[in-house]
Phi, psi and omega in degrees: 000148178231118175262125187244126179242131171259118188270135178297149177301138181080000184251011184303308185298316181294318177302312178302318177297318178292328182292337176296340179287333181296302178299325177299314177300316178294321179294317179299325181277001181056041177280143177263004180288148181219163174207164176250126181257140180224145173237152182281151170245359173215159181080199177300152177283111186228151167238134177242141176237112185256131179231137178251144181223146181282338182201167175294325180299319178298316175302313182297322179297318176299315181299317180292321177298317180292322179295319183284343179275101186295321180296311180299315181299320179298310178302314184291326175296321177297314179296322177299317182297315177294318177302320186301328179292337185254359186245145175263341180193150173217151178203167180236137177241135174245131180222147181248133179294137179244088184297327183298340182236025175242157183226119178047046185276350185275030180283163183284108181297333184300333182273358180256150183252333187233150177224128176266126181238128177235131173267130178244125180250119183263131182291147180307133179086000183248012181302315181296321177298316179299311179298316183299314180299318180285330174298321177296319177298316180293320179297319180295319179295318178297316182297321181274355184049053185297140181269061179202173177207154178208154179237140176246130179239139177261127180285128180268316178207157176109339176221171186297152178305148182082013180264131176238152179243131176254122179237132178221127183267149178220145177287327180214165175294329179299333181293335176293323175305314183292328184286333179302304180297334181294000000 
């Protein structure tokens, strides 16, 4: 899941300060849930919070556990109210990882500082062509033993049908320069 927040102009610092309350609330509630937080360096000022689940059932269990935890619910309601003053929009995206069209995506995200995210919109009826093209790309990367990785996710809900997300992590912006010639 990706929770996406569009921050109002001039509210970046206040939003960042408020966001520190979320992990503190989860830690105080002794929750084992985790997420990866990202903020944009180009385009609209956005904050994304990514959480991974092995199944829909696991996601449902997390939601029920959080709802049942009165202390956590009280804290998050307070944080939501404060967040609302700083956001122009928020939304949630649900996406499924597609390993057949991803390459070396299982790297340790903790060592990366930047994430390149591209939204790909596939025209209706062109899904098979899209998958075949990406399978060829993955095969070429494997044959060349490319020193990079990327993950492709298919959006299930939250964006228009036929949307895929390409995610590639980098330790520095300079690494993006190196990936072009590869």
